[in-house]
DRENDO-1510 file (C-alpha; in Angstrom, 1 decimal, always signed):
<recs>
REC; n; res; u; v; w
REC; 1; UNK; -37.8; -39.1; +69.2 .
REC; 2; UNK; -36.4; -36.3; +71.3 .
REC; 3; UNK; -33.0; -34.8; +70.6 .
REC; 4; UNK; -30.5; -37.6; +70.8 .
REC; 5; UNK; -26.8; -36.7; +71.3 .
REC; 6; UNK; -25.5; -40.0; +69.9 .
REC; 7; UNK; -27.4; -39.5; +66.6 .
REC; 8; UNK; -26.7; -35.7; +66.3 .
REC; 9; UNK; -23.0; -35.8; +67.1 .
REC; 10; UNK; -22.2; -38.6; +64.6 .
REC; 11; UNK; -25.0; -38.2; +62.1 .
REC; 12; UNK; -26.4; -41.6; +63.0 .
REC; 13; UNK; -30.0; -42.5; +62.0 .
REC; 14; UNK; -30.4; -44.8; +65.0 .
REC; 15; UNK; -28.7; -44.9; +68.4 .
REC; 16; UNK; -27.6; -48.5; +68.0 .
REC; 17; UNK; -24.0; -49.4; +68.8 .
REC; 18; UNK; -22.6; -52.8; +67.8 .
REC; 19; UNK; -20.7; -54.3; +70.7 .
REC; 20; UNK; -16.9; -54.5; +70.0 .
REC; 21; UNK; -15.7; -58.1; +70.0 .
REC; 22; UNK; -12.2; -58.8; +71.0 .
REC; 23; UNK; -10.0; -61.8; +70.3 .
REC; 24; UNK; -10.6; -61.9; +66.5 .
REC; 25; UNK; -14.5; -62.0; +66.7 .
REC; 26; UNK; -14.9; -58.6; +65.2 .
REC; 27; UNK; -15.0; -58.2; +61.4 .
REC; 28; UNK; -14.8; -55.5; +58.8 .
REC; 29; UNK; -18.0; -56.8; +57.3 .
REC; 30; UNK; -20.1; -56.5; +60.5 .
REC; 31; UNK; -18.6; -53.1; +61.4 .
REC; 32; UNK; -19.5; -51.8; +57.9 .
REC; 33; UNK; -22.9; -53.3; +57.9 .
REC; 34; UNK; -24.0; -51.7; +61.2 .
REC; 35; UNK; -22.4; -48.3; +60.3 .
REC; 36; UNK; -24.0; -48.3; +56.8 .
REC; 37; UNK; -27.4; -49.1; +58.3 .
REC; 38; UNK; -27.1; -45.9; +60.4 .
REC; 39; UNK; -25.8; -47.2; +63.7 .
REC; 40; UNK; -22.2; -47.3; +65.1 .
REC; 41; UNK; -20.3; -50.3; +63.9 .
REC; 42; UNK; -17.4; -51.3; +66.2 .
REC; 43; UNK; -14.2; -53.4; +66.0 .
REC; 44; UNK; -12.4; -54.7; +69.1 .
REC; 45; UNK; -8.7; -54.2; +68.4 .
REC; 46; UNK; -7.1; -55.0; +71.8 .
REC; 47; UNK; -5.5; -58.1; +70.5 .
REC; 48; UNK; -3.9; -56.3; +67.5 .
REC; 49; UNK; -0.5; -54.6; +67.2 .
REC; 50; UNK; -0.3; -51.0; +66.2 .
REC; 51; UNK; +0.2; -52.2; +62.6 .
REC; 52; UNK; -2.8; -54.4; +62.9 .
REC; 53; UNK; -4.9; -51.4; +64.1 .
REC; 54; UNK; -3.8; -49.3; +61.1 .
REC; 55; UNK; -4.6; -52.1; +58.7 .
REC; 56; UNK; -8.0; -52.6; +60.3 .
REC; 57; UNK; -9.0; -49.0; +60.2 .
REC; 58; UNK; -7.9; -48.8; +56.5 .
REC; 59; UNK; -9.9; -51.9; +55.7 .
REC; 60; UNK; -13.0; -50.5; +57.3 .
REC; 61; UNK; -12.6; -47.1; +55.5 .
REC; 62; UNK; -12.2; -49.0; +52.2 .
REC; 63; UNK; -15.7; -50.4; +52.7 .
REC; 64; UNK; -17.6; -47.4; +54.3 .
REC; 65; UNK; -17.4; -43.7; +54.9 .
REC; 66; UNK; -19.6; -43.9; +57.9 .
REC; 67; UNK; -18.5; -43.4; +61.5 .
REC; 68; UNK; -17.2; -46.4; +63.4 .
REC; 69; UNK; -15.6; -47.2; +66.8 .
REC; 70; UNK; -12.3; -48.9; +67.7 .
REC; 71; UNK; -12.1; -50.5; +71.1 .
REC; 72; UNK; -9.1; -51.2; +73.4 .
REC; 73; UNK; -8.6; -52.6; +76.9 .
REC; 74; UNK; -7.0; -50.2; +79.3 .
REC; 75; UNK; -4.0; -51.9; +81.2 .
REC; 76; UNK; -5.6; -53.2; +84.4 .
REC; 77; UNK; -4.4; -55.4; +87.3 .
REC; 78; UNK; -0.8; -55.0; +86.2 .
REC; 79; UNK; -1.6; -56.8; +82.9 .
REC; 80; UNK; +1.3; -54.9; +81.2 .
REC; 81; UNK; +3.7; -56.3; +83.9 .
REC; 82; UNK; +2.9; -60.0; +83.4 .
REC; 83; UNK; +6.3; -61.2; +82.3 .
REC; 84; UNK; +7.1; -64.1; +80.1 .
REC; 85; UNK; +9.4; -65.8; +82.6 .
REC; 86; UNK; +10.1; -69.5; +81.9 .
REC; 87; UNK; +9.2; -70.5; +85.4 .
REC; 88; UNK; +5.9; -68.8; +85.6 .
REC; 89; UNK; +4.9; -69.8; +82.1 .
REC; 90; UNK; +5.8; -73.5; +82.7 .
REC; 91; UNK; +3.8; -73.5; +86.0 .
REC; 92; UNK; +0.6; -72.3; +84.4 .
REC; 93; UNK; +1.0; -74.2; +81.2 .
REC; 94; UNK; +1.4; -77.5; +83.2 .
REC; 95; UNK; -2.2; -77.2; +84.4 .
REC; 96; UNK; -3.4; -77.3; +80.8 .
REC; 97; UNK; -1.0; -79.7; +79.2 .
REC; 98; UNK; -3.6; -82.6; +79.2 .
REC; 99; UNK; -5.8; -80.6; +76.8 .
REC; 100; UNK; -3.0; -80.1; +74.3 .
REC; 101; UNK; -2.2; -83.8; +74.6 .
REC; 102; UNK; -5.8; -84.7; +74.1 .
REC; 103; UNK; -5.9; -82.7; +70.8 .
REC; 104; UNK; -2.6; -84.4; +69.8 .
REC; 105; UNK; -0.7; -81.1; +69.5 .
REC; 106; UNK; +2.6; -79.9; +71.0 .
REC; 107; UNK; +2.2; -77.3; +73.8 .
REC; 108; UNK; +3.3; -73.8; +72.9 .
REC; 109; UNK; +6.6; -72.1; +73.7 .
REC; 110; UNK; +6.6; -68.9; +75.7 .
REC; 111; UNK; +6.3; -65.8; +73.5 .
REC; 112; UNK; +8.2; -62.5; +74.2 .
REC; 113; UNK; +4.9; -60.8; +75.1 .
REC; 114; UNK; +1.4; -62.1; +75.9 .
REC; 115; UNK; -0.4; -59.1; +74.5 .
REC; 116; UNK; +0.5; -56.0; +72.3 .
REC; 117; UNK; +2.0; -52.9; +73.8 .
REC; 118; UNK; -0.8; -50.5; +75.0 .
REC; 119; UNK; +1.1; -47.3; +74.3 .
REC; 120; UNK; +1.8; -48.3; +70.8 .
REC; 121; UNK; -1.9; -49.3; +70.3 .
REC; 122; UNK; -3.0; -45.9; +71.6 .
REC; 123; UNK; -0.8; -44.0; +69.2 .
REC; 124; UNK; -2.2; -46.1; +66.3 .
REC; 125; UNK; -5.8; -45.1; +67.5 .
REC; 126; UNK; -4.9; -41.4; +67.5 .
REC; 127; UNK; -3.3; -41.7; +64.1 .
REC; 128; UNK; -6.2; -43.4; +62.4 .
REC; 129; UNK; -8.8; -41.1; +64.1 .
REC; 130; UNK; -11.9; -43.3; +64.3 .
REC; 131; UNK; -15.1; -41.4; +65.0 .
REC; 132; UNK; -15.2; -43.1; +68.5 .
REC; 133; UNK; -12.5; -44.6; +70.7 .
REC; 134; UNK; -14.2; -47.0; +73.1 .
REC; 135; UNK; -12.5; -48.7; +75.9 .
REC; 136; UNK; -13.0; -50.9; +78.9 .
REC; 137; UNK; -11.3; -51.7; +82.3 .
REC; 138; UNK; -10.7; -48.2; +83.5 .
REC; 139; UNK; -10.1; -44.6; +82.4 .
REC; 140; UNK; -7.4; -43.5; +79.9 .
REC; 141; UNK; -4.8; -41.0; +81.1 .
REC; 142; UNK; -5.6; -37.3; +80.9 .
REC; 143; UNK; -3.1; -37.0; +78.1 .
REC; 144; UNK; -4.8; -39.6; +76.0 .
REC; 145; UNK; -8.2; -38.0; +76.6 .
REC; 146; UNK; -6.9; -34.7; +75.5 .
REC; 147; UNK; -5.3; -36.1; +72.4 .
REC; 148; UNK; -8.7; -37.6; +71.4 .
REC; 149; UNK; -10.4; -34.4; +72.1 .
REC; 150; UNK; -7.9; -32.4; +69.9 .
REC; 151; UNK; -8.5; -34.9; +67.1 .
REC; 152; UNK; -12.3; -34.8; +67.3 .
REC; 153; UNK; -12.5; -38.4; +68.5 .
REC; 154; UNK; -15.4; -39.1; +70.8 .
REC; 155; UNK; -14.5; -41.2; +73.9 .
REC; 156; UNK; -16.7; -44.0; +75.1 .
REC; 157; UNK; -16.0; -45.7; +78.4 .
REC; 158; UNK; -17.7; -48.7; +80.1 .
REC; 159; UNK; -19.1; -48.7; +83.6 .
REC; 160; UNK; -20.5; -51.6; +85.6 .
REC; 161; UNK; -21.4; -49.4; +88.7 .
REC; 162; UNK; -22.6; -45.9; +89.4 .
REC; 163; UNK; -19.2; -45.1; +90.9 .
REC; 164; UNK; -17.4; -46.1; +87.8 .
REC; 165; UNK; -19.7; -44.0; +85.7 .
REC; 166; UNK; -19.1; -40.9; +87.9 .
REC; 167; UNK; -15.3; -41.4; +87.6 .
REC; 168; UNK; -15.6; -41.6; +83.8 .
REC; 169; UNK; -17.6; -38.4; +83.6 .
REC; 170; UNK; -15.2; -36.6; +86.0 .
REC; 171; UNK; -12.3; -37.6; +83.7 .
REC; 172; UNK; -13.9; -35.9; +80.8 .
REC; 173; UNK; -15.2; -39.0; +78.9 .
REC; 174; UNK; -17.9; -38.1; +76.3 .
REC; 175; UNK; -20.3; -41.2; +76.5 .
REC; 176; UNK; -20.8; -44.1; +78.9 .
REC; 177; UNK; -21.8; -47.7; +78.3 .
REC; 178; UNK; -23.7; -49.0; +81.3 .
REC; 179; UNK; -22.9; -52.7; +81.2 .
REC; 180; UNK; -25.3; -54.9; +83.1 .
REC; 181; UNK; -24.6; -58.3; +84.6 .
REC; 182; UNK; -26.4; -60.0; +81.7 .
REC; 183; UNK; -23.9; -59.0; +79.1 .
REC; 184; UNK; -21.8; -61.6; +77.3 .
REC; 185; UNK; -18.0; -61.6; +77.2 .
REC; 186; UNK; -15.8; -60.0; +79.8 .
REC; 187; UNK; -17.1; -58.2; +82.9 .
REC; 188; UNK; -15.2; -54.9; +82.6 .
REC; 189; UNK; -15.3; -53.7; +86.2 .
REC; 190; UNK; -12.3; -51.7; +87.4 .
REC; 191; UNK; -13.1; -50.0; +90.8 .
REC; 192; UNK; -14.0; -53.2; +92.6 .
REC; 193; UNK; -13.8; -56.9; +91.8 .
REC; 194; UNK; -15.9; -58.2; +88.9 .
REC; 195; UNK; -17.6; -60.6; +91.3 .
REC; 196; UNK; -18.8; -57.7; +93.4 .
REC; 197; UNK; -19.9; -55.5; +90.4 .
REC; 198; UNK; -22.8; -57.5; +89.1 .
REC; 199; UNK; -25.7; -55.2; +88.9 .
REC; 200; UNK; -28.3; -56.0; +86.3 .
REC; 201; UNK; -29.1; -53.8; +83.3 .
REC; 202; UNK; -32.6; -52.9; +84.5 .
REC; 203; UNK; -31.3; -51.6; +87.8 .
REC; 204; UNK; -28.0; -50.2; +86.6 .
REC; 205; UNK; -29.0; -48.0; +83.6 .
REC; 206; UNK; -31.5; -45.7; +85.4 .
REC; 207; UNK; -29.1; -45.2; +88.3 .
REC; 208; UNK; -26.3; -44.2; +86.0 .
REC; 209; UNK; -28.6; -42.0; +84.0 .
REC; 210; UNK; -29.6; -40.2; +87.2 .
REC; 211; UNK; -26.0; -39.9; +88.4 .
REC; 212; UNK; -24.3; -38.4; +85.3 .
REC; 213; UNK; -25.1; -35.7; +82.7 .
REC; 214; UNK; -23.4; -37.3; +79.7 .
REC; 215; UNK; -25.1; -39.8; +77.3 .
REC; 216; UNK; -25.6; -43.3; +78.7 .
REC; 217; UNK; -25.8; -46.3; +76.4 .
REC; 218; UNK; -27.5; -49.4; +77.8 .
REC; 219; UNK; -25.8; -52.8; +77.4 .
REC; 220; UNK; -26.5; -56.3; +78.7 .
REC; 221; UNK; -29.3; -58.7; +77.7 .
REC; 222; UNK; -30.6; -56.5; +74.9 .
REC; 223; UNK; -31.3; -58.8; +71.9 .
REC; 224; UNK; -34.7; -57.8; +70.5 .
REC; 225; UNK; -37.2; -54.9; +70.1 .
REC; 226; UNK; -38.6; -55.4; +73.6 .
REC; 227; UNK; -35.1; -55.0; +75.2 .
REC; 228; UNK; -34.4; -52.0; +73.0 .
REC; 229; UNK; -37.7; -50.4; +74.1 .
REC; 230; UNK; -37.1; -51.1; +77.7 .
REC; 231; UNK; -33.6; -49.6; +77.6 .
REC; 232; UNK; -34.8; -46.4; +76.1 .
REC; 233; UNK; -37.6; -46.2; +78.7 .
REC; 234; UNK; -35.0; -46.5; +81.4 .
REC; 235; UNK; -33.5; -43.2; +80.1 .
REC; 236; UNK; -30.7; -44.5; +77.9 .
REC; 237; UNK; -29.6; -42.4; +74.9 .
REC; 238; UNK; -28.9; -45.6; +73.0 .
REC; 239; UNK; -28.2; -49.3; +73.2 .
REC; 240; UNK; -25.1; -51.4; +72.7 .
REC; 241; UNK; -25.9; -54.9; +71.4 .
REC; 242; UNK; -23.3; -57.7; +71.4 .
REC; 243; UNK; -24.6; -61.3; +71.2 .
REC; 244; UNK; -27.3; -60.7; +68.6 .
REC; 245; UNK; -24.7; -59.2; +66.2 .
REC; 246; UNK; -22.1; -61.8; +67.1 .
REC; 247; UNK; -24.5; -64.5; +65.9 .
REC; 248; UNK; -24.8; -62.9; +62.5 .
REC; 249; UNK; -23.1; -64.3; +59.4 .
REC; 250; UNK; -21.2; -61.1; +59.1 .
REC; 251; UNK; -19.3; -61.5; +62.3 .
REC; 252; UNK; -15.9; -63.3; +62.5 .
REC; 253; UNK; -17.1; -65.8; +65.1 .
REC; 254; UNK; -16.5; -69.4; +64.0 .
REC; 255; UNK; -19.3; -71.4; +62.5 .
REC; 256; UNK; -19.1; -73.6; +65.6 .
REC; 257; UNK; -19.7; -70.6; +67.9 .
REC; 258; UNK; -22.6; -69.3; +65.8 .
REC; 259; UNK; -24.3; -72.7; +65.8 .
REC; 260; UNK; -24.0; -72.9; +69.6 .
REC; 261; UNK; -25.6; -69.5; +70.0 .
REC; 262; UNK; -28.8; -70.9; +68.4 .
REC; 263; UNK; -28.6; -74.2; +70.3 .
REC; 264; UNK; -31.5; -75.0; +72.7 .
REC; 265; UNK; -29.1; -75.1; +75.6 .
REC; 266; UNK; -27.4; -71.8; +74.8 .
REC; 267; UNK; -29.2; -70.0; +77.6 .
REC; 268; UNK; -27.0; -72.0; +80.0 .
REC; 269; UNK; -24.4; -69.2; +80.4 .
REC; 270; UNK; -21.9; -68.9; +83.2 .
REC; 271; UNK; -19.3; -66.4; +84.5 .
REC; 272; UNK; -15.9; -67.9; +84.4 .
REC; 273; UNK; -12.2; -67.0; +84.5 .
REC; 274; UNK; -11.2; -70.2; +82.8 .
REC; 275; UNK; -10.5; -68.8; +79.3 .
REC; 276; UNK; -8.7; -65.5; +80.0 .
REC; 277; UNK; -8.0; -65.2; +83.7 .
REC; 278; UNK; -10.7; -62.5; +83.9 .
REC; 279; UNK; -14.4; -63.0; +84.6 .
REC; 280; UNK; -16.4; -63.4; +81.5 .
REC; 281; UNK; -19.8; -64.8; +80.5 .
REC; 282; UNK; -20.2; -67.5; +77.9 .
REC; 283; UNK; -22.0; -70.7; +77.3 .
REC; 284; UNK; -21.1; -73.4; +79.8 .
REC; 285; UNK; -19.1; -76.3; +78.5 .
REC; 286; UNK; -16.6; -78.9; +79.6 .
REC; 287; UNK; -13.7; -76.6; +79.9 .
REC; 288; UNK; -15.7; -74.2; +82.2 .
REC; 289; UNK; -16.8; -77.2; +84.3 .
REC; 290; UNK; -13.4; -78.7; +84.7 .
REC; 291; UNK; -11.6; -75.4; +85.6 .
REC; 292; UNK; -14.4; -74.2; +88.0 .
REC; 293; UNK; -12.8; -73.4; +91.3 .
REC; 294; UNK; -9.3; -74.1; +90.2 .
REC; 295; UNK; -6.4; -71.7; +90.0 .
REC; 296; UNK; -5.8; -70.1; +86.7 .
REC; 297; UNK; -3.1; -67.8; +85.4 .
REC; 298; UNK; -3.6; -64.0; +85.5 .
REC; 299; UNK; -4.6; -62.1; +82.3 .
REC; 300; UNK; -3.0; -62.0; +79.8 .
REC; 301; UNK; -1.0; -65.2; +80.4 .
REC; 302; UNK; -4.1; -67.4; +80.7 .
REC; 303; UNK; -5.7; -65.7; +77.7 .
REC; 304; UNK; -2.6; -66.4; +75.6 .
REC; 305; UNK; -2.2; -70.1; +76.5 .
REC; 306; UNK; -5.9; -70.9; +76.1 .
REC; 307; UNK; -5.9; -68.9; +72.9 .
REC; 308; UNK; -3.3; -71.3; +71.5 .
REC; 309; UNK; -5.4; -74.2; +72.6 .
REC; 310; UNK; -8.5; -72.7; +71.0 .
REC; 311; UNK; -6.9; -72.5; +67.5 .
REC; 312; UNK; -6.3; -76.3; +67.5 .
REC; 313; UNK; -9.7; -77.1; +69.1 .
REC; 314; UNK; -11.6; -75.1; +66.5 .
REC; 315; UNK; -9.8; -77.0; +63.7 .
REC; 316; UNK; -11.0; -80.2; +65.3 .
REC; 317; UNK; -14.6; -79.0; +65.8 .
REC; 318; UNK; -14.2; -79.2; +69.6 .
REC; 319; UNK; -16.8; -76.8; +71.2 .
REC; 320; UNK; -16.0; -78.3; +74.6 .
REC; 321; UNK; -12.6; -76.6; +74.8 .
REC; 322; UNK; -13.3; -73.1; +73.4 .
REC; 323; UNK; -14.8; -69.9; +74.7 .
REC; 324; UNK; -18.4; -69.4; +73.5 .
REC; 325; UNK; -19.1; -65.9; +74.6 .
REC; 326; UNK; -22.8; -65.1; +75.0 .
REC; 327; UNK; -25.0; -62.9; +77.0 .
REC; 328; UNK; -28.1; -63.9; +79.0 .
REC; 329; UNK; -30.3; -62.7; +76.1 .
REC; 330; UNK; -29.0; -65.5; +73.9 .
REC; 331; UNK; -32.2; -67.4; +74.1 .
REC; 332; UNK; -33.9; -64.6; +72.3 .
REC; 333; UNK; -31.8; -64.8; +69.1 .
REC; 334; UNK; -33.6; -65.5; +65.8 .
REC; 335; UNK; -31.8; -63.5; +63.1 .
REC; 336; UNK; -28.7; -64.5; +61.2 .
REC; 337; UNK; -28.0; -61.2; +59.4 .
REC; 338; UNK; -27.0; -57.8; +60.7 .
REC; 339; UNK; -29.7; -55.9; +58.8 .
REC; 340; UNK; -32.4; -58.1; +60.3 .
REC; 341; UNK; -31.1; -57.6; +63.9 .
REC; 342; UNK; -30.8; -53.9; +63.2 .
REC; 343; UNK; -34.4; -53.6; +62.0 .
REC; 344; UNK; -35.6; -55.6; +64.9 .
REC; 345; UNK; -34.0; -53.2; +67.4 .
REC; 346; UNK; -35.3; -50.2; +65.5 .
REC; 347; UNK; -38.8; -51.5; +66.1 .
REC; 348; UNK; -38.3; -51.1; +69.8 .
REC; 349; UNK; -36.4; -47.8; +69.7 .
REC; 350; UNK; -38.8; -46.0; +67.5 .
REC; 351; UNK; -42.0; -47.8; +68.6 .
REC; 352; UNK; -43.9; -44.6; +69.3 .
REC; 353; UNK; -43.3; -43.4; +65.7 .
REC; 354; UNK; -44.6; -46.6; +64.1 .
</recs>
């Protein structure tokens, strides 16, 4: 393989990045496994307080001395300004009261905040100094980028369009994830609406590669050796894989979620705002169907309310009322352990050497 900046800058043996899962789906075990195998393990920490981020970084370092990434969501669409007013909360909660009643649980009371404070999260990231700070939904401030640079932290931003990629490069970001329409979880567009930023991986990656000079990591629908091979052929410096790693026993996804990923109907994914207020791809279920076309609260209010519902639904084994994030490559899944997924991907990346 030709000189690869991802591998040389971090001492990786393979340009494989584990997708960072938010909302409690990331795990220390999976992050460690991918990093120890020679890739870049990741942990989504946007739902954690600054103390939670410190604890997570310490837990990862207690298991591995290899590089890893921590991922945050940049404040977007005034998410930091969504107030916990009693009127607004009650209005949006009312639309979902029937689901809490169906589960036989009391509806939640409004919290002081619907999400952790971003500035406090950033300071925790700087303090723990992960090898890579990855982020979605925009570009960090110049001050944050400079702090990362001064601490030797590589910055990795996500782009869903060529325009977003150019903006990330201009801002001084080190690497870019080109996230195609096929990817599972949230669509992380920030220069236009998510619904109008739905270019597929096969078209998006080579256009971004041609438009910027920094390393581009392909993401979206990559789940086996064939996808890995195709991504590298498109000019990517590496690949980011989410769903295939999410399905592994090492991830923190619920057993119910993992079982659904291997279900014969798992390929029936859909983009929906039902669970978080932001557009995201997951396996279609009753909750998606019933909220399709209906008004939902903005993020993070909708995300918080549905998160409370999810806790009770999981305890009752109700896969019809929980988010089941999955990319369009879900029908290709066949492995249940991180090492098997990693080796499968290696076969595509280093195919010319085998």
